[in-house]
Every structure is written in C-alpha cells, then in structure tokens.
N, C-alpha and C positions, 0 to 999 in steps of 0.2 A: 782667657788662657782656652785653647780648644784642644781639646785630648781625642783623637779619631780612632786609637785603639782601645777599647777596654778589655777588663781579665776575663779569662773563661768563667768564673764564678758570675759576672756582673750579665754577662752576655745572656747565660742561661737562665739568671735572674728576670731577664726582660722578658726572654721568650714564655717564662714561666706567667708571667703579669699579663702578658697578652692572653695566655690562655685563663686565667683569672676571669676575663673582661666577659665572657661565653656568656654567663649568667644576665650581665646587663643589656647583651645584645639581642638575647632570645627576647627579653623584656621588649626590644623594638619591634619586634615583627619577627618574619620568617627567616632561614638560614642566608646569610650572603652569598647569594648566588649573581644576582644581576650587580651592574655597575652601580646604581644607588644604594643596594644594599652593602656593598663594597665598601665606599665610602663612610657610609653611615659607620660601620662595622669601625672602621680607623678613626673615626671622632668619639666612640663610646669607647674606645683603645684608649685615650690620651689620660684620660683621669686615673687609671690602673698605674700605666706607665710613670705618671708623675708619685706615685703615693712609692712605688716601687725604689723609683731611681734619685730621685730630688735629693741634694745633700741635707736640705736646712728644712724638714718637715715641722719640727720644734717652733717655727716661728707662727706656727697655726695654731688655734685654740683644737686641743685633743689630737696633734700630730695629723691632722687629716686636710685633704686640700680643699679650699675654700670654694667649690662650684657651687651655685647658688641653683635653686629650681628652675629658676628661668633659663638658666646655661645648660640644665642637663632635657630641657625642653628644647632648645636649639640644636644638640644634638642630634635628636630624634629628626630634626628638620635638614639635615646634611646630606644632599644627594649629589654632587659632583666635587671637582678639586678646586673651584672658587669659594665653594661653600665651605669644604673644609678646611682651606686657610685661615677664612673668616671665622670661624669656631673656634678653632685652635689660638688664632691670634688672643682672642676674649680669653679664655681659657688661661693663658701665660700671662695677661693682665692681670687677673685676678691673683696670682703671686706675687703683683708687687714687687718685682723684682727686676731691674734692667738687666740683668747676664740672661733672665729665662727668654731665648727670641725663637723663630723661625728659620730656616732654612729658606723657604718662598716665602713671597709677599705678595700684596697687590698694590698697583698704582696710588691707591690712597687710603695706603696703610699708614699707621701713626708711625712719625721717624725714630731709628733706635736712638735712644739715649746710652753714655752719652757722645756717641759715634758724631751724630747727624744734629747734635744740638749746640748752640752758642750761648745758651742761658742756665746758670744751673738755679734751682729756684727753692729755698727755704722756706717753711712756715715758721714766723716768730711773733706770739704774740697776738695769735689772730689773723695775720696778714701774711701774705707773700713775698717776699722778699728777695733781691736778687743778690746771692751771693757769690756768683763769679761768672766773667765775661773773656770769652774766649778770645784769645789774642787773632788778629787779622780777618774776625767774622762780620757778618752785617751787624750784628749787635754792637759791636765796637766801633763798626762805620757808622752806626746810629748814634754812638754815643750815649749807649745806655751806660753804668756803674754800677759799680758793687753798691748795694743800698737803697735803689730805687726800688718801689712797690709796685707789684703788678696788680692794677684796678679789672683790668677787663683783657680777654681774648675772645676774639672771633666776635666782637661787637657786644657780648653780656659779662656780668661781674664773675672774677674768678672764682668766688665760692659758686655760683650755679653754675658755670662751667663743670667745677668739681663735682657736684652732687649730680648732673645728669650722666657723667663719664659713668661712675659707680651705679646707677642705679640702673645704668644697659645691660650690668655686670649682676644685676641683682644683688648687690654687696651693701650693706653701709659705710659712712665713711669713716675713716679712723685716721688720727695726726699722720700715722705712716702711709695711710693710702693718700691723703690728701696733697703732702708733699711729692710722691710719685707722683699722680694725675697731674699736679701744676708742671712738671718739669716737661711732660709730654704734651701736654695742651699747647704749653709755650713753643715748643721743638715743631708740633705742626703735624698736618698730613703732608705726605710726600711729596704730592701733585699740585699745590697749590702755595701763594703766598700765606702769611701768617699775619693776621691782625692782631696785633697788642698795644694796650694801654698802659702806660706806665708813670706815677707819679716819681715826682724828683722835686724834694721839699714840697712846696705848695702848687707846682706845676704839673697839670698832666698834658702828655703826648700821646697822640693816637699815631701807632707806627703800622705802616706796611713792609714784613721784612721777608725777604724770598725763603722759602723752605731751600736748606741745607743740600738737598739731591737735587735741585735746581742750578745750583750757584758752581762755576767751572774752577777748579781747583787749579792751580799752578803744578805744573812735574815736579816735583821737589825729586832730589836725590837721597836715598834711605837715610842717611845721615850729614847733618853739615859742621862744617870743624872753622871755628873764630877763635883768636889771640883775643884776650880778655882781661887787664890789668895783670899781666905774666900766667895766668891761666889760660889752658886750651880746653876752652868748651865744646864739645860733642854735642849737638842736638838731635834726637831721635826723631826723623819726618814721621809718625806714625807707619814704622815699617817693620814692629816688633815680628810679625807674622814672616816675612819674608829671608830667608835662608839667604839674600843677596846682601842683607843686612852685616852679616859677617864678615864678609871681606871688606864692604865700606868702613865698618869699626875701626877694623883692622887697619886699614887705609889711613883713618883719621890719628889713630894710636901712632900711626909710625912718623906724623909733625911733634911727637911730644920729646924735649928734652928731658933727659936725666933727672927725675926730682920734682919734675914740675906739676904743679898743683892741677887736676883733673877735673873739671864739671863734665857732669852726666845727665843733659836738659831734658827731662820725660813727660815734660808738661804737654807733649800733644801725642800721646798715646792711648786714646782711648777705645783702639781698634783692637785690642788684644795681641794677641802672637802664640811665640811656642818655647819651650824651655832650652829647646837648642840653640836656639837665638839667645835667649837670656844667660844662658852658661856661658857662651863664647862670649860674652861682653865679660862677665863677671869673671872667667877665668882670666882675665888679663891682670888682675888683683889678687889672686891669692896663691901661696907657694907651697902649698900642700893640701889635700883634700878637704875641704869644708864645707860641714853643713848651711845649708842655705833656706831650706824651708821646709814644712811639714806637710804631709798630705795624709789624708784617712778617705775610706771608702764606706759610707753608711749602707750604701744597696747590698754590700757582700754580709755586713754584719745581719742585715734583716734576712736577707736567704736562707744564711747558713747558720745564724746564730754567734758566729765568731767575728770578733771586731777585726779591724785590718788598721793598718796604720804605718807610715813610713818617714825614714826623711830623707831627702836628695840633699846632693851633694854637688858641689862645682869643685871640678878639678884644674890645677894649672894645666897651661897651655904650650907645649914646648916652643922656645922661643920667642914667647910674648909673655911679658912679665916689665910691668910698671910698678916701682917704689914710693911715686909720690902721693900726698893726700888727694882724696878723692872723695867730692862734695857732690852729692845727685838734688836736682831738682824738681821736686813734684809739685801737680796741681790738681783740679776737680779733671782735667782733662787726662789724668795720669790713669789707665784704667787697665783691670784686669792683669795683662803680663808683664804691662808697665809697674802696678802695683806688687807684683810677683820681685821684680828688680829693685823695686825700694826695700822691702824688706829683706832680700837677700843682701843689696850691698849694707844695711843696718847689720846683718848678723856677721860681715867680714871686717867690720869696721870703721865704714866708712860715714861721714854725714849726711846724713839726710832734711833736706831742710824746704818749707815750702807751705802749703796749706793742706788742708785736707782731701784726701784723692776721692776718684769715682765712688769708693767701697762696694766695688762687686764684688758679689759671694761665689767663689769657689773656682773651679775651673772644670767648664763644660765638655760633656758629651754631647755626640751626635747620634740620637737616636732614632733612627727610618721608622716610620708606622708599616705595617705587614701587607698592606694592598696597595697603595697609592706612593710610599716611598717617602710622600713628606716628612723632612726632617724634623725633628724637635729636639731643640738645643737647651740643654739644661745643665745648670751646676749639679755635678755629680759627685764629686770630691770636694771635701771640704780643705781649705790651706791654711796654714799658719806658719808665725813665724818660730823661728828656734825653741823661742822660750814658750812657744805655747799660744801668744796671743792670736786669736782670729783675725787673719792678712784685711779684712775689711774694716777693724779697729785700729789699726795702726795710724797713727798720727804723727808728722815729722815733728823735732824738737822745736825747730825754730823758723820764722822767716826766709824765704828766699829774697836774695839781693834785687 
C-alpha cells in the first residue's frame, strides 16, 4: 500500500534526519557544492532516513540498519544518478524486505518480488523449495510445480549464489536473508532470461525462463466477473492502485442476485494499491461504520516521543449493499493492499481462504532524497488487523477451492 501524503510531524522528522546526516557527509569530503558531492550527500543520507522512518527497525540487532563497512565505502564512491541508484538498491536489499524499494531503477536491476516473480521460494531443511507457482506465468507453462527443489540459478548452486548475493553487501547469510535472496535470484535480472535448475523427485531440469519484465501481458480489465457453482466470482486483476477499479467492481456487483454468494479473488494483486479502492470494495458489505485495520507510525514516536496509532474504518456506500455470504481467496501473489483487504474482510466477518500471502510489511511512504529527487519507498506505517495481529502474520483459515 502506497501512502503519498505523510503527516506534518513525519515531514519534519525526515527533514531533521537529513540534517543529522551532515556529520557523516562531512567525513566524506568538502561541502556538497559539485554534482558529484550532491549525489554523494544523498547516498549518505539514505541510512539516516531509514533509521528515522522505517517502521520495522526491531527486526535488526540493536534496532540499527545493517549497513556494512563495504556498503558505507560504496556510498563514498557515488558520483552520479546511476551510481546513486545502484547504491540505494544495495542498501534496501540489506533490509531483506520485499516492500522496501526505489522509485527508479536500472535496466539490469533485480526484479521486484512479488510483482515480477513467478516462483515463491522457501528454505526448508536446508534446501530451497518452490512453495507456489504464479498462475499463467512462464514458470507454470514450464510445468514447475509446488515442491520442486531449486538446485542452481545462473548455472551455479543456489547456496553459492545466495552466499555471493550477501557477500556483495558485506553481510552474513541468515535463514531470513537466505530465503529472501533465493526469491530474488530466481526472479532474476530485469533485462535477461533466467537460468534455473529444478529437481522433481530424482529428475533435474535446466530451464531458461524469460524475465517477467520481458513477457507481454494481455490487457485485462480491472476486474473480471464469472458465475461459478452459483457464486459470483469477482477476480481483481492487479488493479488495487487504480481508482477505475471502483467503477469496475461496482459494475460486477450489479450482476449479483440478492443473497447470492460472492467470491472476491485476490490471488493476483501483488502490486499494492490504495485504501480508497479497498474501502470502496469493502463498503458493499457493511451497513454501519466498521473497523477494518489498525495503523501506527513509529517515526512520529521517534521524533516526538509520543506514540501514534489509529483505527481505520470502512463506511457503507449509499445504494450499494450486498447481504449474501462472502468468501475471499488469497495466495502468495496477494500483496500489500491485497493483504489489507484480506484482513479487512476478515474483520467484517467474511471467510478468507487460501495460502499464506506475500507477507509484505506495512504501508509505503515516498521519501525523495534532497538533491537528486530519487524516491526511497519505505514501509513507514505498521499495519495490523483489528485484533492487533500484524498484517504480515495473518494466515487464512482454510485452503481456497
């Protein structure tokens, strides 16, 4: 979920953290007055920015961003926009957080997971196992299945590739980092095919899969609606960030019969979205203001010493109300705002079915760097279900049909 407007206190906090970076900048050389110095100053401002605004610092020992000595030295080598992007990408990778991303990229940047991934990889008993395959993807077309084991990526053993991934960042491999890197390595670079060797039983196949950035995707409407076994199934086609989805969902709901069972299929919503669209969808199924998720803003507490937390509600939509049963289908490609919808439907009494979701952390705020304007997109709000369960820990109660 993307939040573009932060509170005034957070804006002040961000300004303060940039000022706090002055000491570190001075250590890099003279005052920032040349283009090279300005890019370098922005590079050196990234770590203080994360320390002030990232909502999940407790994930790291001592609550400090794990920027290695190698990365610190790389910051001092930044001289232009391209090298700034490369450095910023490496800093964000060090967080091992698929929701911490940049607003700009390079042609050979790593693919974003889950939006441009078609395999979800977990580490189990020392091996890297396919936990889910994206429907309609090159991986599915290659007949990769859940339970296949990743043996090699790019022609080298997966363990070697993971060690090299973290060695470049100057950080040790941990189980969390290993699984994070495995998903990225299998998703590959944006500008080239992926070489992946997978074992099914005793058989190993070496596959070349296209990057999802290079695969043409058919133009799809924001939502698709079909009748299945007496239910109206409404599939959201990775469109939770577009306000046009509201009208499309309303049109789909106009097909519903009174009391008919409604299925909301969120299994292809990895690209996030906004709460306007989510509340418009939820609004069909409530008849009074209803709590659906809880927000907190750790950055404000860090800056002011005063904690901030609030409950968001969904409101009924005049003339738009459905009283039938509702089921929601989710999976590994249910991400960010899709996950917010899942916990929201659970809060209003709908049944949520499927597999674990992407588990993306919090709500993203855009943080542009002072000189270059490069946007650092960080999980800045923590998000929870109304019972206090962190959104990323929500698990469906049963499998989807």
